[in-house]
LUMMARTOR-19302 format. One record per atom (N, C-alpha, C): atom name; x, y, z; residue number from 1. Coordinates in steps of 0.02 Angstrom, whole numbers, plus 32768, in hexadecimal, padded with zeros to 4 digits. Example, Ala and Ser with C-alpha at 12.3 -4.5 7.8 and 13.67 -1.06 7.14 Angstrom:
# residues 2
{rec 'N',{8294,7EE4,8186},1}
{rec 'CA',{8267,7F1F,8186},1}
{rec 'C',{8294,7F5B,8186},1}
{rec 'N',{8282,7F90,8162},2}
{rec 'CA',{82AC,7FCB,8165},2}
{rec 'C',{8285,8002,818A},2}
END
This chain:
# residues 198
{rec 'N',{7D34,7C30,8148},1}
{rec 'CA',{7D54,7C4E,810D},1}
{rec 'C',{7D1E,7C70,80E3},1}
{rec 'N',{7D16,7CB0,80EB},2}
{rec 'CA',{7CE2,7CD5,80C9},2}
{rec 'C',{7CF7,7CE4,8081},2}
{rec 'N',{7CC6,7CFD,8059},3}
{rec 'CA',{7CD5,7D0F,8014},3}
{rec 'C',{7D08,7D48,8012},3}
{rec 'N',{7D01,7D79,803E},4}
{rec 'CA',{7D30,7DB1,8040},4}
{rec 'C',{7D77,7D99,804F},4}
{rec 'N',{7D7D,7D6A,807D},5}
{rec 'CA',{7DBF,7D4F,808D},5}
{rec 'C',{7DDD,7D27,8054},5}
{rec 'N',{7DB2,7D03,802F},6}
{rec 'CA',{7DCA,7CDE,7FF5},6}
{rec 'C',{7DE6,7D0F,7FC0},6}
{rec 'N',{7DC4,7D47,7FB7},7}
{rec 'CA',{7DDB,7D79,7F87},7}
{rec 'C',{7E1E,7D96,7F9D},7}
{rec 'N',{7E25,7DA3,7FDF},8}
{rec 'CA',{7E64,7DBD,7FF9},8}
{rec 'C',{7E9D,7D8C,7FEF},8}
{rec 'N',{7E90,7D4C,7FFB},9}
{rec 'CA',{7EC4,7D19,7FF1},9}
{rec 'C',{7ED6,7D15,7FA7},9}
{rec 'N',{7EA5,7D1A,7F7B},10}
{rec 'CA',{7EB3,7D1A,7F33},10}
{rec 'C',{7EDF,7D55,7F21},10}
{rec 'N',{7ED4,7D8F,7F40},11}
{rec 'CA',{7EFF,7DC9,7F34},11}
{rec 'C',{7F47,7DBA,7F47},11}
{rec 'N',{7F50,7D99,7F80},12}
{rec 'CA',{7F94,7D85,7F95},12}
{rec 'C',{7FB5,7D58,7F61},12}
{rec 'N',{7F8E,7D29,7F47},13}
{rec 'CA',{7FAA,7CF9,7F17},13}
{rec 'C',{7FBB,7D1A,7ED4},13}
{rec 'N',{7F9A,7D51,7EC3},14}
{rec 'CA',{7FA8,7D73,7E84},14}
{rec 'C',{7FE4,7DA2,7E88},14}
{rec 'N',{7FF8,7DB5,7EC4},15}
{rec 'CA',{8031,7DE2,7ECB},15}
{rec 'C',{8071,7DC5,7EAE},15}
{rec 'N',{8084,7D86,7EBC},16}
{rec 'CA',{80C0,7D6A,7E9D},16}
{rec 'C',{80BC,7D68,7E50},16}
{rec 'N',{807F,7D5F,7E36},17}
{rec 'CA',{8077,7D5F,7DED},17}
{rec 'C',{8087,7DA5,7DD1},17}
{rec 'N',{806E,7DD8,7DF3},18}
{rec 'CA',{807D,7E1D,7DDF},18}
{rec 'C',{80C9,7E2A,7DE2},18}
{rec 'N',{80E9,7E13,7E17},19}
{rec 'CA',{8131,7E1C,7E1E},19}
{rec 'C',{8157,7DFA,7DE5},19}
{rec 'N',{8144,7DBC,7DD5},20}
{rec 'CA',{8165,7D97,7DA0},20}
{rec 'C',{815C,7DB9,7D5C},20}
{rec 'N',{8120,7DCF,7D4C},21}
{rec 'CA',{8114,7DF1,7D0D},21}
{rec 'C',{813F,7E30,7D07},21}
{rec 'N',{8143,7E56,7D3E},22}
{rec 'CA',{816B,7E93,7D3D},22}
{rec 'C',{81B5,7E83,7D36},22}
{rec 'N',{81CD,7E51,7D59},23}
{rec 'CA',{8214,7E3F,7D56},23}
{rec 'C',{8227,7E26,7D10},23}
{rec 'N',{81FB,7DFE,7CF2},24}
{rec 'CA',{820A,7DE5,7CAE},24}
{rec 'C',{820B,7E1F,7C7C},24}
{rec 'N',{81DD,7E4E,7C84},25}
{rec 'CA',{81DF,7E89,7C58},25}
{rec 'C',{8220,7EB0,7C61},25}
{rec 'N',{8234,7EBA,7C9F},26}
{rec 'CA',{8271,7EDF,7CAD},26}
{rec 'C',{82AF,7EBC,7C91},26}
{rec 'N',{82AF,7E79,7C97},27}
{rec 'CA',{82E7,7E53,7C7B},27}
{rec 'C',{82EC,7E5C,7C2F},27}
{rec 'N',{82B3,7E57,7C0D},28}
{rec 'CA',{82B3,7E5F,7BC5},28}
{rec 'C',{82C5,7EA6,7BB0},28}
{rec 'N',{82AD,7ED7,7BD7},29}
{rec 'CA',{82BB,7F1D,7BC7},29}
{rec 'C',{8306,7F2C,7BCE},29}
{rec 'N',{8325,7F0F,7C01},30}
{rec 'CA',{836D,7F19,7C0A},30}
{rec 'C',{8395,7EFA,7BD1},30}
{rec 'N',{837A,7EC7,7BB2},31}
{rec 'CA',{839A,7EA8,7B78},31}
{rec 'C',{838B,7ECE,7B37},31}
{rec 'N',{8363,7F02,7B3C},32}
{rec 'CA',{8352,7F28,7B01},32}
{rec 'C',{8318,7F0B,7AD9},32}
{rec 'N',{82F4,7EDB,7AF7},33}
{rec 'CA',{82BC,7EBB,7AD5},33}
{rec 'C',{827E,7EBB,7B03},33}
{rec 'N',{8265,7EF8,7B14},34}
{rec 'CA',{822C,7EFA,7B42},34}
{rec 'C',{81ED,7EDA,7B24},34}
{rec 'N',{81CE,7EAF,7B4C},35}
{rec 'CA',{8190,7E8E,7B38},35}
{rec 'C',{8156,7EB6,7B56},35}
{rec 'N',{8136,7EDE,7B2B},36}
{rec 'CA',{8102,7F0B,7B44},36}
{rec 'C',{80C5,7EE5,7B5E},36}
{rec 'N',{80BB,7EA8,7B46},37}
{rec 'CA',{8083,7E80,7B60},37}
{rec 'C',{808E,7E70,7BAA},37}
{rec 'N',{80CC,7E62,7BBD},38}
{rec 'CA',{80DB,7E55,7C03},38}
{rec 'C',{80CD,7E93,7C2E},38}
{rec 'N',{80E1,7ECD,7C15},39}
{rec 'CA',{80D7,7F0B,7C3B},39}
{rec 'C',{808D,7F19,7C45},39}
{rec 'N',{8065,7F12,7C10},40}
{rec 'CA',{801E,7F1F,7C16},40}
{rec 'C',{7FFB,7EE9,7C3F},40}
{rec 'N',{8014,7EAC,7C3C},41}
{rec 'CA',{7FF7,7E77,7C67},41}
{rec 'C',{8004,7E86,7CB0},41}
{rec 'N',{8041,7E9E,7CC0},42}
{rec 'CA',{8051,7EB1,7D05},42}
{rec 'C',{8025,7EEB,7D1C},42}
{rec 'N',{801C,7F1D,7CF1},43}
{rec 'CA',{7FF3,7F57,7D03},43}
{rec 'C',{7FAA,7F43,7D0D},43}
{rec 'N',{7F90,7F18,7CE1},44}
{rec 'CA',{7F4B,7F01,7CE7},44}
{rec 'C',{7F40,7ED9,7D26},44}
{rec 'N',{7F70,7EAD,7D35},45}
{rec 'CA',{7F6B,7E84,7D72},45}
{rec 'C',{7F6F,7EAF,7DB0},45}
{rec 'N',{7F9B,7EE0,7DB0},46}
{rec 'CA',{7FA0,7F0E,7DE9},46}
{rec 'C',{7F5E,7F33,7DF3},46}
{rec 'N',{7F40,7F4B,7DBD},47}
{rec 'CA',{7F00,7F6D,7DC2},47}
{rec 'C',{7ECA,7F3F,7DDC},47}
{rec 'N',{7EC9,7F01,7DC4},48}
{rec 'CA',{7E97,7ED0,7DD9},48}
{rec 'C',{7E9D,7EC3,7E24},48}
{rec 'N',{7EDA,7EB6,7E3C},49}
{rec 'CA',{7EE4,7EA8,7E83},49}
{rec 'C',{7ED2,7EE5,7EAD},49}
{rec 'N',{7EE2,7F21,7E94},50}
{rec 'CA',{7ED1,7F5E,7EB9},50}
{rec 'C',{7E86,7F67,7EBF},50}
{rec 'N',{7E62,7F5A,7E88},51}
{rec 'CA',{7E19,7F63,7E89},51}
{rec 'C',{7DF6,7F2F,7EB5},51}
{rec 'N',{7E12,7EF3,7EBA},52}
{rec 'CA',{7DF1,7EC1,7EE3},52}
{rec 'C',{7DF7,7ED2,7F2D},52}
{rec 'N',{7E21,7F03,7F3F},53}
{rec 'CA',{7E23,7F1B,7F84},53}
{rec 'C',{7DDF,7F37,7F97},53}
{rec 'N',{7DC1,7F5E,7F6B},54}
{rec 'CA',{7D7E,7F78,7F78},54}
{rec 'C',{7D4A,7F41,7F77},54}
{rec 'N',{7D55,7F0E,7F4C},55}
{rec 'CA',{7D24,7ED9,7F44},55}
{rec 'C',{7D1E,7EAF,7F84},55}
{rec 'N',{7D58,7E9C,7FA2},56}
{rec 'CA',{7D53,7E73,7FDE},56}
{rec 'C',{7D35,7E9A,8018},56}
{rec 'N',{7D43,7EDC,801A},57}
{rec 'CA',{7D25,7F05,804E},57}
{rec 'C',{7CD9,7F0A,8045},57}
{rec 'N',{7CC4,7F10,8006},58}
{rec 'CA',{7C7B,7F14,7FF8},58}
{rec 'C',{7C58,7ED4,800E},58}
{rec 'N',{7C75,7E9A,7FFD},59}
{rec 'CA',{7C55,7E5B,8010},59}
{rec 'C',{7C55,7E52,805C},59}
{rec 'N',{7C8A,7E67,807D},60}
{rec 'CA',{7C8D,7E60,80C6},60}
{rec 'C',{7C56,7E89,80E8},60}
{rec 'N',{7C49,7EC6,80CD},61}
{rec 'CA',{7C16,7EF1,80EA},61}
{rec 'C',{7BD0,7EDA,80D6},61}
{rec 'N',{7BC5,7ECD,8095},62}
{rec 'CA',{7B81,7EBE,807D},62}
{rec 'C',{7B68,7E7A,8097},62}
{rec 'N',{7B96,7E4B,80A1},63}
{rec 'CA',{7B82,7E09,80B8},63}
{rec 'C',{7B8A,7E01,8104},63}
{rec 'N',{7B9E,7E39,8124},64}
{rec 'CA',{7BAA,7E38,816D},64}
{rec 'C',{7BDA,7E00,8180},64}
{rec 'N',{7C13,7DFE,815B},65}
{rec 'CA',{7C44,7DC9,8166},65}
{rec 'C',{7C88,7DE5,817A},65}
{rec 'N',{7C87,7E19,81A2},66}
{rec 'CA',{7CC6,7E35,81BA},66}
{rec 'C',{7CE5,7E05,81ED},66}
{rec 'N',{7D24,7DF5,81E3},67}
{rec 'CA',{7D46,7DC7,8210},67}
{rec 'C',{7D89,7DE5,8225},67}
{rec 'N',{7DA4,7DCB,825C},68}
{rec 'CA',{7DE6,7DE1,8273},68}
{rec 'C',{7E1B,7DCE,8240},68}
{rec 'N',{7E13,7D93,8221},69}
{rec 'CA',{7E43,7D7E,81EE},69}
{rec 'C',{7E43,7DAF,81B3},69}
{rec 'N',{7E08,7DC3,819C},70}
{rec 'CA',{7E02,7DF2,8165},70}
{rec 'C',{7E1F,7E36,8177},70}
{rec 'N',{7E11,7E4C,81B5},71}
{rec 'CA',{7E2C,7E8D,81CA},71}
{rec 'C',{7E78,7E8E,81CC},71}
{rec 'N',{7E96,7E53,81D6},72}
{rec 'CA',{7EDF,7E4E,81D8},72}
{rec 'C',{7EFC,7E45,8191},72}
{rec 'N',{7EDC,7E1A,816A},73}
{rec 'CA',{7EF7,7E09,8128},73}
{rec 'C',{7EEF,7E40,80F4},73}
{rec 'N',{7EB7,7E64,80F7},74}
{rec 'CA',{7EA8,7E96,80C3},74}
{rec 'C',{7EDE,7ECD,80C0},74}
{rec 'N',{7EF0,7EEE,80F7},75}
{rec 'CA',{7F25,7F20,80F2},75}
{rec 'C',{7F69,7F02,80E1},75}
{rec 'N',{7F75,7EC3,80F6},76}
{rec 'CA',{7FB4,7EA3,80E5},76}
{rec 'C',{7FB9,7E97,809A},76}
{rec 'N',{7F82,7E84,807B},77}
{rec 'CA',{7F82,7E7A,8032},77}
{rec 'C',{7F90,7EBC,800E},77}
{rec 'N',{7F71,7EF2,8027},78}
{rec 'CA',{7F7E,7F34,800A},78}
{rec 'C',{7FC8,7F46,800E},78}
{rec 'N',{7FE4,7F3E,804B},79}
{rec 'CA',{802A,7F51,8055},79}
{rec 'C',{8059,7F26,802C},79}
{rec 'N',{804B,7EE5,8028},80}
{rec 'CA',{8076,7EB8,8002},80}
{rec 'C',{8077,7ECC,7FB9},80}
{rec 'N',{803C,7EDA,7F9D},81}
{rec 'CA',{8037,7EEE,7F56},81}
{rec 'C',{805C,7F2F,7F4A},81}
{rec 'N',{804E,7F61,7F74},82}
{rec 'CA',{806C,7FA3,7F6A},82}
{rec 'C',{80B7,7FA3,7F73},82}
{rec 'N',{80CE,7F80,7FA7},83}
{rec 'CA',{8117,7F7F,7FB3},83}
{rec 'C',{813B,7F5A,7F7B},83}
{rec 'N',{811E,7F24,7F62},84}
{rec 'CA',{813D,7F01,7F29},84}
{rec 'C',{8141,7F2F,7EEC},84}
{rec 'N',{810A,7F53,7EDE},85}
{rec 'CA',{810A,7F81,7EA6},85}
{rec 'C',{813C,7FB9,7EAE},85}
{rec 'N',{813E,7FD7,7EEA},86}
{rec 'CA',{816B,800E,7EF6},86}
{rec 'C',{81B4,7FF9,7EF0},86}
{rec 'N',{81C4,7FBF,7F0D},87}
{rec 'CA',{8209,7FA7,7F0B},87}
{rec 'C',{8220,7F96,7EC4},87}
{rec 'N',{81F2,7F79,7E9D},88}
{rec 'CA',{8205,7F65,7E59},88}
{rec 'C',{8211,7FA1,7E2B},88}
{rec 'N',{81ED,7FD8,7E37},89}
{rec 'CA',{81ED,800F,7E07},89}
{rec 'C',{821A,8049,7E1D},89}
{rec 'N',{8249,803C,7E4A},90}
{rec 'CA',{8277,8070,7E60},90}
{rec 'C',{82BF,8058,7E5A},90}
{rec 'N',{82ED,8085,7E68},91}
{rec 'CA',{8334,8072,7E67},91}
{rec 'C',{834E,8066,7E21},91}
{rec 'N',{838B,804F,7E1B},92}
{rec 'CA',{83A9,8043,7DD9},92}
{rec 'C',{8382,8011,7DAE},92}
{rec 'N',{8366,7FDD,7DCF},93}
{rec 'CA',{8341,7FAA,7DA9},93}
{rec 'C',{82FF,7FC5,7D8E},93}
{rec 'N',{82E4,7FFA,7DAD},94}
{rec 'CA',{82A4,8015,7D96},94}
{rec 'C',{82AB,8046,7D5D},94}
{rec 'N',{82E9,8054,7D48},95}
{rec 'CA',{82F3,8087,7D14},95}
{rec 'C',{82DF,806F,7CCE},95}
{rec 'N',{82CC,8030,7CC8},96}
{rec 'CA',{82B2,8019,7C87},96}
{rec 'C',{826D,8038,7C7A},96}
{rec 'N',{824E,8052,7CB0},97}
{rec 'CA',{820E,8074,7CA9},97}
{rec 'C',{8219,80BF,7CA7},97}
{rec 'N',{81F4,80E0,7C7C},98}
{rec 'CA',{81F6,812A,7C78},98}
{rec 'C',{81AE,8144,7C79},98}
{rec 'N',{819B,8168,7CAE},99}
{rec 'CA',{81C3,817A,7CE8},99}
{rec 'C',{81CC,813F,7D17},99}
{rec 'N',{81F8,8147,7D49},100}
{rec 'CA',{8200,8115,7D7D},100}
{rec 'C',{81FD,8137,7DC1},100}
{rec 'N',{81F4,810F,7DF5},101}
{rec 'CA',{81EB,812B,7E38},101}
{rec 'C',{822F,813D,7E56},101}
{rec 'N',{8236,817A,7E72},102}
{rec 'CA',{8275,818C,7E92},102}
{rec 'C',{827D,8167,7ED4},102}
{rec 'N',{82BB,8159,7EE6},103}
{rec 'CA',{82C9,8134,7F23},103}
{rec 'C',{82AF,8158,7F61},103}
{rec 'N',{82B3,819B,7F61},104}
{rec 'CA',{829F,81C0,7F9D},104}
{rec 'C',{8255,81B5,7FAC},104}
{rec 'N',{822C,81AF,7F78},105}
{rec 'CA',{81E4,81A6,7F84},105}
{rec 'C',{81D7,8161,7FA2},105}
{rec 'N',{81F7,812E,7F87},106}
{rec 'CA',{81EE,80EA,7FA1},106}
{rec 'C',{8206,80E7,7FEA},106}
{rec 'N',{823F,8108,7FF8},107}
{rec 'CA',{8259,810B,803C},107}
{rec 'C',{8227,812E,806A},107}
{rec 'N',{8207,8162,8052},108}
{rec 'CA',{81D5,8186,8079},108}
{rec 'C',{819B,8158,808B},108}
{rec 'N',{8182,8133,805B},109}
{rec 'CA',{8149,8106,8067},109}
{rec 'C',{815D,80CE,8097},109}
{rec 'N',{8196,80B0,808C},110}
{rec 'CA',{81AD,8079,80B8},110}
{rec 'C',{81B9,8093,80FE},110}
{rec 'N',{81D6,80CF,8104},111}
{rec 'CA',{81E3,80EC,8146},111}
{rec 'C',{81A1,80FA,816B},111}
{rec 'N',{8170,8114,8146},112}
{rec 'CA',{812F,8120,8167},112}
{rec 'C',{8110,80E0,8180},112}
{rec 'N',{8112,80AB,8157},113}
{rec 'CA',{80F4,806C,816C},113}
{rec 'C',{811A,804F,81A8},113}
{rec 'N',{815D,8054,81A6},114}
{rec 'CA',{8184,803D,81DF},114}
{rec 'C',{8175,8065,821E},114}
{rec 'N',{816D,80A6,8216},115}
{rec 'CA',{815C,80D2,824D},115}
{rec 'C',{8118,80BE,826B},115}
{rec 'N',{80E8,80AD,8241},116}
{rec 'CA',{80A6,809A,8259},116}
{rec 'C',{80A9,8058,8280},116}
{rec 'N',{80D2,8029,8268},117}
{rec 'CA',{80D9,7FE8,828A},117}
{rec 'C',{80F9,7FF1,82CE},117}
{rec 'N',{812F,8019,82D1},118}
{rec 'CA',{8150,8026,8311},118}
{rec 'C',{8121,804A,8341},118}
{rec 'N',{80FD,807C,8326},119}
{rec 'CA',{80CE,80A2,8350},119}
{rec 'C',{8097,8075,836C},119}
{rec 'N',{807C,8049,8343},120}
{rec 'CA',{8047,801C,835A},120}
{rec 'C',{8061,7FED,8390},120}
{rec 'N',{80A0,7FD7,8388},121}
{rec 'CA',{80BF,7FAA,83BA},121}
{rec 'C',{80C7,7FCE,83FC},121}
{rec 'N',{80DD,800D,83FA},122}
{rec 'CA',{80E6,8034,8437},122}
{rec 'C',{80A3,8041,8459},122}
{rec 'N',{8070,8053,8432},123}
{rec 'CA',{802E,8060,844F},123}
{rec 'C',{8012,8021,846E},123}
{rec 'N',{801A,7FE9,844D},124}
{rec 'CA',{8001,7FAA,8468},124}
{rec 'C',{8024,7F98,84A9},124}
{rec 'N',{8065,7FA5,84AC},125}
{rec 'CA',{808B,7F96,84E9},125}
{rec 'C',{8076,7FC3,8523},125}
{rec 'N',{8065,8002,8513},126}
{rec 'CA',{8053,8032,8547},126}
{rec 'C',{800A,802F,855A},126}
{rec 'N',{7FDE,8022,8529},127}
{rec 'CA',{7F96,8027,8536},127}
{rec 'C',{7F73,7FE3,8537},127}
{rec 'N',{7F94,7FB0,851F},128}
{rec 'CA',{7F75,7F6E,851E},128}
{rec 'C',{7F4D,7F5F,84DF},128}
{rec 'N',{7F3F,7F92,84B6},129}
{rec 'CA',{7F1C,7F88,8477},129}
{rec 'C',{7F2A,7FC4,844A},129}
{rec 'N',{7F1C,7FBA,840A},130}
{rec 'CA',{7F27,7FEF,83D8},130}
{rec 'C',{7EE5,7FFB,83B4},130}
{rec 'N',{7ECF,8039,83B3},131}
{rec 'CA',{7E92,804B,838F},131}
{rec 'C',{7EA6,806D,834E},131}
{rec 'N',{7EA6,8045,8318},132}
{rec 'CA',{7EBA,805F,82D6},132}
{rec 'C',{7E7B,8070,82AF},132}
{rec 'N',{7E74,80B0,829E},133}
{rec 'CA',{7E3A,80C6,8277},133}
{rec 'C',{7E52,80DD,8233},133}
{rec 'N',{7E33,80C4,81FE},134}
{rec 'CA',{7E46,80DB,81BA},134}
{rec 'C',{7E3B,8126,81B4},134}
{rec 'N',{7E69,8147,8194},135}
{rec 'CA',{7E65,818F,818A},135}
{rec 'C',{7E64,819F,8140},135}
{rec 'N',{7E45,81D7,812F},136}
{rec 'CA',{7E40,81EC,80E9},136}
{rec 'C',{7E85,81F7,80CB},136}
{rec 'N',{7EB3,8213,80F3},137}
{rec 'CA',{7EF7,821F,80D9},137}
{rec 'C',{7F1A,81DD,80CB},137}
{rec 'N',{7F0E,81AA,80F5},138}
{rec 'CA',{7F2D,8169,80E9},138}
{rec 'C',{7F12,8149,80A9},138}
{rec 'N',{7ED0,814F,809F},139}
{rec 'CA',{7EB2,8134,8062},139}
{rec 'C',{7ECB,8159,8025},139}
{rec 'N',{7ED2,819C,802B},140}
{rec 'CA',{7EEB,81C4,7FF3},140}
{rec 'C',{7F33,81AF,7FE2},140}
{rec 'N',{7F5C,81A4,8015},141}
{rec 'CA',{7FA1,818F,8009},141}
{rec 'C',{7FA3,814D,7FE4},141}
{rec 'N',{7F77,811E,7FF8},142}
{rec 'CA',{7F74,80DD,7FD7},142}
{rec 'C',{7F5F,80E4,7F8E},142}
{rec 'N',{7F2C,810E,7F82},143}
{rec 'CA',{7F15,8118,7F3D},143}
{rec 'C',{7F4C,8137,7F12},143}
{rec 'N',{7F70,8167,7F2E},144}
{rec 'CA',{7FA7,8186,7F09},144}
{rec 'C',{7FDE,8154,7EFA},144}
{rec 'N',{7FEE,8128,7F2A},145}
{rec 'CA',{8021,80F5,7F1E},145}
{rec 'C',{800C,80C7,7EE5},145}
{rec 'N',{7FCE,80B1,7EE6},146}
{rec 'CA',{7FB5,8086,7EB1},146}
{rec 'C',{7FB6,80AA,7E6E},146}
{rec 'N',{7FA3,80E9,7E6E},147}
{rec 'CA',{7FA3,8110,7E30},147}
{rec 'C',{7FE9,8119,7E14},147}
{rec 'N',{8019,8127,7E40},148}
{rec 'CA',{805E,812E,7E2A},148}
{rec 'C',{8079,80EF,7E0A},148}
{rec 'N',{806B,80B6,7E2B},149}
{rec 'CA',{8084,8076,7E10},149}
{rec 'C',{8064,8069,7DCC},149}
{rec 'N',{8024,8074,7DC6},150}
{rec 'CA',{8002,806A,7D85},150}
{rec 'C',{801C,809B,7D51},150}
{rec 'N',{802C,80D9,7D66},151}
{rec 'CA',{8046,810B,7D38},151}
{rec 'C',{8089,80F4,7D1B},151}
{rec 'N',{80B4,80D9,7D46},152}
{rec 'CA',{80F5,80C1,7D2F},152}
{rec 'C',{80ED,8084,7D03},152}
{rec 'N',{80C4,8054,7D19},153}
{rec 'CA',{80BB,8016,7CF2},153}
{rec 'C',{809E,8024,7CAD},153}
{rec 'N',{8073,8056,7CA8},154}
{rec 'CA',{8052,8065,7C68},154}
{rec 'C',{8075,809D,7C41},154}
{rec 'N',{80B0,80B2,7C5A},155}
{rec 'CA',{80D6,80E8,7C39},155}
{rec 'C',{80AC,8126,7C2E},155}
{rec 'N',{808E,813E,7C65},156}
{rec 'CA',{8066,817B,7C62},156}
{rec 'C',{808F,81B7,7C4F},156}
{rec 'N',{8070,81EF,7C3B},157}
{rec 'CA',{8095,822A,7C26},157}
{rec 'C',{80C4,8243,7C5D},157}
{rec 'N',{8103,824E,7C4B},158}
{rec 'CA',{8135,8263,7C7C},158}
{rec 'C',{8127,82A8,7C97},158}
{rec 'N',{810A,82D4,7C6E},159}
{rec 'CA',{8102,831A,7C84},159}
{rec 'C',{80D2,8321,7CBF},159}
{rec 'N',{80A4,82F2,7CC8},160}
{rec 'CA',{8076,82F5,7D01},160}
{rec 'C',{8091,82CF,7D3E},160}
{rec 'N',{80C5,82A7,7D34},161}
{rec 'CA',{80DD,827B,7D69},161}
{rec 'C',{80F5,82A1,7DA6},161}
{rec 'N',{811D,82D8,7DA0},162}
{rec 'CA',{8134,82FC,7DDC},162}
{rec 'C',{80FB,8316,7E07},162}
{rec 'N',{80C4,832C,7DE8},163}
{rec 'CA',{808B,8344,7E0F},163}
{rec 'C',{806B,830A,7E36},163}
{rec 'N',{8063,82D2,7E15},164}
{rec 'CA',{8046,8298,7E35},164}
{rec 'C',{8073,827F,7E6E},164}
{rec 'N',{80B3,827F,7E61},165}
{rec 'CA',{80E4,8269,7E94},165}
{rec 'C',{80E2,8298,7ED0},165}
{rec 'N',{80DE,82D9,7EC4},166}
{rec 'CA',{80DC,8309,7EFB},166}
{rec 'C',{809D,8300,7F25},166}
{rec 'N',{8064,82F6,7F04},167}
{rec 'CA',{8025,82EB,7F28},167}
{rec 'C',{8028,82AB,7F52},167}
{rec 'N',{8046,8277,7F35},168}
{rec 'CA',{804D,8237,7F59},168}
{rec 'C',{8079,823F,7F96},168}
{rec 'N',{80B1,8262,7F8F},169}
{rec 'CA',{80DE,826E,7FC7},169}
{rec 'C',{80BC,8296,7FFE},169}
{rec 'N',{8096,82CA,7FE9},170}
{rec 'CA',{8072,82F3,8019},170}
{rec 'C',{803E,82CB,8040},170}
{rec 'N',{8019,82A0,801D},171}
{rec 'CA',{7FE6,8277,803E},171}
{rec 'C',{8007,8245,806E},171}
{rec 'N',{8041,822B,805B},172}
{rec 'CA',{8065,81FD,8087},172}
{rec 'C',{807B,821F,80C7},172}
{rec 'N',{8097,825C,80C1},173}
{rec 'CA',{80AC,8281,80FC},173}
{rec 'C',{8071,8295,8128},173}
{rec 'N',{803B,82AB,8109},174}
{rec 'CA',{7FFF,82BE,8130},174}
{rec 'C',{7FE2,8282,8156},174}
{rec 'N',{7FE0,8249,8134},175}
{rec 'CA',{7FC5,820E,8156},175}
{rec 'C',{7FF1,81F9,8190},175}
{rec 'N',{8033,81FE,8189},176}
{rec 'CA',{8060,81EE,81C0},176}
{rec 'C',{8054,821D,81FB},176}
{rec 'N',{804C,825E,81ED},177}
{rec 'CA',{8040,828E,8222},177}
{rec 'C',{7FFD,8281,8245},177}
{rec 'N',{7FCA,826F,821F},178}
{rec 'CA',{7F89,8263,823D},178}
{rec 'C',{7F89,8225,8269},178}
{rec 'N',{7FAA,81EF,8251},179}
{rec 'CA',{7FAF,81B3,827A},179}
{rec 'C',{7FD9,81BF,82B8},179}
{rec 'N',{800B,81EB,82B3},180}
{rec 'CA',{8033,81FD,82EE},180}
{rec 'C',{8007,8220,8322},180}
{rec 'N',{7FDE,8250,830B},181}
{rec 'CA',{7FB1,8273,8339},181}
{rec 'C',{7F7F,8243,8358},181}
{rec 'N',{7F65,8214,8330},182}
{rec 'CA',{7F36,81E2,834B},182}
{rec 'C',{7F58,81B8,8381},182}
{rec 'N',{7F96,81A5,8375},183}
{rec 'CA',{7FBB,817D,83A7},183}
{rec 'C',{7FC7,81A3,83E7},183}
{rec 'N',{7FDA,81E3,83E1},184}
{rec 'CA',{7FE5,820D,841C},184}
{rec 'C',{7FA5,8215,8444},184}
{rec 'N',{7F6D,8221,8421},185}
{rec 'CA',{7F2D,8228,8444},185}
{rec 'C',{7F19,81E8,8468},185}
{rec 'N',{7F26,81AF,8447},186}
{rec 'CA',{7F14,8170,8467},186}
{rec 'C',{7F3D,8164,84A6},186}
{rec 'N',{7F7E,8175,84A3},187}
{rec 'CA',{7FA8,816B,84DE},187}
{rec 'C',{7F95,819C,8515},187}
{rec 'N',{7F84,81DA,8503},188}
{rec 'CA',{7F6F,820B,8535},188}
{rec 'C',{7F2D,81F6,8556},188}
{rec 'N',{7EFF,81DB,852D},189}
{rec 'CA',{7EBF,81C3,8548},189}
{rec 'C',{7ECA,8189,8577},189}
{rec 'N',{7EF6,815B,8565},190}
{rec 'CA',{7F03,8121,8590},190}
{rec 'C',{7F24,8138,85D1},190}
{rec 'N',{7F51,8169,85CC},191}
{rec 'CA',{7F72,8183,8609},191}
{rec 'C',{7F40,81A6,8636},191}
{rec 'N',{7F13,81CE,8618},192}
{rec 'CA',{7EE0,81F1,8641},192}
{rec 'C',{7EB1,81BE,8663},192}
{rec 'N',{7E9F,8189,863E},193}
{rec 'CA',{7E73,8156,865B},193}
{rec 'C',{7E96,8132,8694},193}
{rec 'N',{7ED7,8124,868B},194}
{rec 'CA',{7EFD,8102,86C0},194}
{rec 'C',{7F04,812E,86FD},194}
{rec 'N',{7F10,816F,86F3},195}
{rec 'CA',{7F16,819E,872B},195}
{rec 'C',{7ED4,81A4,8751},195}
{rec 'N',{7E9C,81A7,872C},196}
{rec 'CA',{7E5B,81AC,874C},196}
{rec 'C',{7E4A,816E,8774},196}
{rec 'N',{7E61,8134,875D},197}
{rec 'CA',{7E53,80F5,877F},197}
{rec 'C',{7E76,80F0,87C2},197}
{rec 'N',{7EAE,8116,87C8},198}
{rec 'CA',{7ED3,8115,8807},198}
{rec 'C',{7EAD,813D,883C},198}
END
């Protein structure tokens, strides 16, 4: 159990706290008595958990403590945090926030992640392994998702929100396309290797 893995587990444990703070704020806002301390506490906690993503990666590299457990848990913690934030801040229940996330954007993000999971499963079944390499577009999509959630939680200026939303959607689509191309190349390489072996 390395220091980086302990930080990742702590991130997992803080996600339910973020969800509860957001839900309690939404409940009070629907009653016409929004508790701004709850909203800012949720935003601060979300920012803290997001920033510790870089922290656990730094410790894993600097202390040479990269583990298979960490490689599995770290992206799961990211996805859990982001999906909780996206789901809470969209739909009819998310309208207590202005601006709020449109359903189509959340559906786009969830569809991309589902597409990646299905793709990885197919590649693993066909090739025996999956070579997943982080891409700049994927990192940009994650940063945009985090920024959007923070923007909504902190009631950022509405006039800039459509531009930010459009950039986030574009990065999500580009990352999906790039991962698709990576998957196709990996399957073609495996097929060529299998043909040459015959």
